[in-house]
Steps between C-alpha positions, in 0.01 A plus 500: 500500500320785329604600147719806574761678303804648689698641222455786246681588187818348640542234768834654592354841546215355699751319717697814546191677630373222716824375655504787747196358678746244648770760567530436879568123492692521176742778603551342845590153362724663228701701758529195730611281219767748387634525851504129551673426163764775569570351846531152354752634246713687748721200589583483124431128480680301229300256290562153633330197650604606859239513770526877562445581131205258474339651809529844361369380173192345656423803708544727194262281296248479782492879526455537122200251516339689789549830312362358176202347690399824673542693168278252310243497785503884486473503125201257510318716755589833342383391154138496619484736801660619819810310615554580860795346695287249692317375191820456298693316782191288566481400136867410501474300817208298371674402180863512605558127462340479162683809383843371607450159330360621169745800464789269574372259238465793256863614582637157444316468162637839391855410614485167315378681194795757529742213526382365167468840338446862611214526258332188643543634859344833399210320332436284815498818710257669258248206479507470885474873577171473693617220735605730798163690490306170454689345791353766747146501347208319634453292185474125559696421186872438530700824416624353171153410385367847603802658329410354160128581547595860560718497186197363301268769631725789382753352243561839315539690826738228629717524184506877500565544868770225494686668213491838672621344827776323321625821338485686836687218676767512230543874541505455878777239473712730280448790743590288798820386326586863435419584853780284632751745357377773731366322800657193668502308819206463745327817358486347148355180642239693704407716200470197269266327752280811540476589122455143401234455762311811390483378139404147612214645707385698192518209266319266745218751542466530123477120464257491792273748324483266202477189711202622707320636203239261355419732203 
């Protein structure tokens, strides 16, 4: 891979500018995910070990993984150039199995960290932040190895971008909590899916700009 640099003064600003190259696949999958999640919540399932609840849970998780995979593939393509619908879906299909396995491993690690301490869970999420992008890349290394190599290439950028993303996520959480006082029901769920998806798409593209940069 040639030594290219895909970020400017700020990786987040570069991501914000480049993410729109993948607008078609990203917006399609975000809308589909929002619709599917709302439909799955319409029966108002109660948390339990019953078969209906478990089926809905699996379907919801599967849709989240597909959405995350398409967004990650779009971010990877958009960081370096055009990201048409076919190219993004093709990348996701080629790496879907690897993406699901490693993102689930990452999610389990973060969850276990949170069970010990919220600080530990946050730290695990921070030190594995490149895993979704690495999982849809063409690198031969495992996503976790590629993740730490990417951190080593841009340690200062990783720290600064991670801190800013953390602040934005905290503000977003507070605003979403406030939003529940004004909007409720299925509309609140759909809005949360769309807004959360848009920010995830942005953050993934910012991390992809750093991940794909060899300078």
